[in-house]
C-alpha positions as CSV (number, residue, x, y, z in Angstrom):
1,X,-27.5,-11.8,-26.1
2,X,-30.3,-9.8,-24.5
3,X,-30.0,-6.0,-23.9
4,X,-31.1,-4.5,-20.7
5,X,-32.5,-1.3,-19.8
6,X,-29.8,0.5,-18.0
7,X,-30.2,2.7,-15.1
8,X,-26.5,4.0,-15.7
9,X,-27.2,7.4,-17.6
10,X,-25.2,7.6,-20.8
11,X,-25.3,4.2,-22.4
12,X,-26.7,0.5,-23.1
13,X,-25.9,-2.2,-21.0
14,X,-25.5,-5.7,-22.4
15,X,-25.8,-9.1,-20.6
16,X,-24.5,-12.5,-22.2
17,X,-26.5,-15.2,-21.5
18,X,-24.2,-17.7,-23.5
19,X,-20.7,-19.4,-23.0
20,X,-19.4,-15.9,-22.9
21,X,-16.0,-17.2,-22.8
22,X,-15.6,-17.6,-26.3
23,X,-14.5,-15.0,-28.8
24,X,-17.3,-15.8,-31.1
25,X,-19.7,-15.0,-28.5
26,X,-17.9,-11.7,-27.4
27,X,-17.8,-10.4,-31.2
28,X,-21.6,-11.3,-31.4
29,X,-22.0,-9.0,-28.1
30,X,-19.7,-6.2,-30.0
31,X,-17.3,-5.9,-27.5
32,X,-15.1,-4.2,-30.0
33,X,-17.1,-1.3,-29.8
34,X,-17.7,-1.2,-26.2
35,X,-16.4,1.7,-23.7
36,X,-16.4,-0.8,-21.0
37,X,-16.6,-4.1,-19.8
38,X,-17.5,-5.7,-16.5
39,X,-17.0,-9.2,-15.9
40,X,-19.2,-10.8,-13.4
41,X,-18.3,-14.2,-11.8
42,X,-21.6,-16.4,-13.4
43,X,-23.6,-18.1,-11.0
44,X,-26.0,-19.3,-13.1
45,X,-24.7,-22.6,-13.0
46,X,-23.5,-25.2,-10.3
47,X,-19.7,-24.6,-10.6
48,X,-16.7,-24.0,-7.9
49,X,-15.6,-20.7,-7.1
50,X,-12.3,-21.7,-8.7
51,X,-14.2,-22.8,-11.6
52,X,-16.2,-19.4,-12.1
53,X,-12.9,-17.3,-11.3
54,X,-11.2,-19.0,-13.8
55,X,-14.2,-18.5,-16.7
56,X,-14.5,-14.8,-15.6
57,X,-10.4,-14.3,-16.1
58,X,-10.8,-16.3,-19.3
59,X,-13.2,-14.0,-20.6
60,X,-11.5,-10.7,-19.5
61,X,-8.0,-12.0,-21.1
62,X,-9.8,-12.8,-24.2
63,X,-11.4,-9.7,-24.3
64,X,-8.6,-7.7,-23.7
65,X,-6.7,-9.5,-26.6
66,X,-9.2,-9.2,-29.0
67,X,-9.2,-5.4,-28.4
68,X,-5.6,-5.1,-28.3
69,X,-5.2,-6.8,-31.6
70,X,-7.4,-4.4,-33.1
71,X,-5.6,-1.3,-31.2
72,X,-8.2,-0.2,-28.5
73,X,-8.3,-0.3,-25.3
74,X,-11.4,0.0,-22.9
75,X,-12.0,0.1,-19.2
76,X,-12.7,-3.4,-17.6
77,X,-13.9,-4.3,-14.3
78,X,-13.7,-7.9,-13.1
79,X,-15.5,-9.5,-10.0
80,X,-13.7,-12.4,-8.6
81,X,-15.3,-14.8,-6.0
82,X,-11.8,-15.4,-4.4
83,X,-9.1,-12.3,-5.2
84,X,-5.7,-13.2,-4.5
85,X,-2.4,-12.0,-5.7
86,X,-1.5,-13.9,-8.7
87,X,-5.3,-13.8,-10.1
88,X,-4.8,-9.7,-9.5
89,X,-1.3,-9.7,-11.3
90,X,-2.4,-11.7,-14.3
91,X,-5.5,-9.4,-15.0
92,X,-3.3,-6.3,-14.4
93,X,-0.7,-7.7,-16.9
94,X,-3.5,-7.9,-19.1
95,X,-4.5,-4.3,-19.1
96,X,-7.8,-4.8,-16.8
97,X,-8.0,-1.7,-14.8
98,X,-9.9,-2.9,-11.5
99,X,-10.9,-6.1,-10.0
100,X,-12.9,-6.5,-7.2
101,X,-14.3,-9.3,-4.9
102,X,-17.8,-8.4,-4.0
103,X,-17.6,-10.0,-0.6
104,X,-14.9,-8.1,0.6
105,X,-16.7,-5.0,-0.4
106,X,-20.0,-6.0,1.3
107,X,-18.1,-7.0,4.6
108,X,-16.6,-3.5,4.9
109,X,-19.7,-1.8,3.8
110,X,-21.6,-3.8,6.9
111,X,-18.7,-3.4,9.2
112,X,-19.0,0.7,8.4
113,X,-22.6,0.6,8.5
114,X,-22.4,-0.5,12.6
115,X,-20.2,2.5,13.1
116,X,-21.9,5.0,10.6
117,X,-25.4,5.6,11.3
118,X,-27.4,6.2,7.8
119,X,-24.2,5.1,5.9
120,X,-26.2,2.6,3.9
121,X,-28.8,5.2,3.1
122,X,-26.0,7.4,1.8
123,X,-24.1,4.4,-0.4
124,X,-27.2,3.7,-1.9
125,X,-28.2,7.1,-3.2
126,X,-25.1,7.6,-4.6
127,X,-24.7,4.2,-6.3
128,X,-28.5,4.7,-7.7
129,X,-27.9,7.4,-10.4
130,X,-31.4,7.6,-11.3
131,X,-32.3,9.7,-8.4
132,X,-30.6,11.8,-6.0
133,X,-27.1,12.4,-5.8
134,X,-24.3,10.4,-7.8
135,X,-20.6,10.2,-8.4
136,X,-19.5,12.0,-11.2
137,X,-16.0,12.4,-12.9
138,X,-15.6,15.9,-14.5
139,X,-12.6,17.3,-16.4
140,X,-11.1,20.4,-14.5
141,X,-8.7,22.1,-16.7
142,X,-8.5,24.7,-14.6
143,X,-5.2,25.4,-12.7
144,X,-6.4,25.5,-9.1
145,X,-5.5,24.0,-5.9
146,X,-7.5,21.5,-4.2
147,X,-9.2,23.8,-2.0
148,X,-10.0,26.3,-4.9
149,X,-11.7,23.3,-6.7
150,X,-14.0,22.5,-3.7
151,X,-15.2,26.3,-3.3
152,X,-15.7,26.8,-7.1
153,X,-17.5,23.3,-7.7
154,X,-19.8,23.6,-4.4
155,X,-20.5,27.5,-5.3
156,X,-21.0,27.5,-9.1
157,X,-22.6,23.8,-9.5
158,X,-23.5,22.7,-5.8
159,X,-21.0,19.8,-6.1
160,X,-18.8,18.5,-3.6
161,X,-15.4,16.9,-4.5
162,X,-14.2,13.9,-2.9
163,X,-11.0,13.7,-4.9
164,X,-9.3,14.1,-8.3
165,X,-7.6,11.9,-10.4
166,X,-4.8,12.0,-13.1
167,X,-4.8,9.7,-16.5
168,X,-2.1,7.4,-16.4
169,X,-3.2,5.6,-19.6
170,X,-6.2,6.1,-21.8
171,X,-8.0,3.9,-19.5
172,X,-6.7,4.0,-16.1
173,X,-6.8,7.0,-13.8
174,X,-5.1,7.3,-10.4
175,X,-7.1,8.8,-7.9
176,X,-6.2,10.8,-4.9
177,X,-9.2,10.9,-2.2
178,X,-9.4,13.9,0.0
179,X,-5.8,15.5,-0.6
180,X,-4.6,18.5,1.4
181,X,-6.4,21.4,0.3
182,X,-3.3,23.6,-0.5
């Protein structure tokens, strides 16, 4: 295990350079104390994409099982190289919140960058939390419409709201992006 300096505000990020599919390695990485887990499709060894996805899924399932046995849940996000409905269903059944396919996101981003000049700069700034603007999730305990919330946060904190979320479970939030204002 090696600790990396995080560019994400509010926490340390650990990368595991070992056979991360085993419970012993996951315990050594202290997953039982983690607030979240990101499972990337390992590309460090010569393997097929199917094998990489299988190892990533195994690691996520092992982690979720370890935490469920201890009575804890965490937010987890899994990267797959080839996302299909069966793999996603297995992960969702094990309480994995998000499953992404990096190539799919990149393809959409590249296609949209042709249509929206400057989009790459905007996305880069939003995803790089060390400078410029960033995505944030804030608690809004106020009873107000979306339009009222937009005006309030822009006037008081110079923030632009793009949507709102509602907790479904301790680690799962359902988001609505750009809902009607009133």
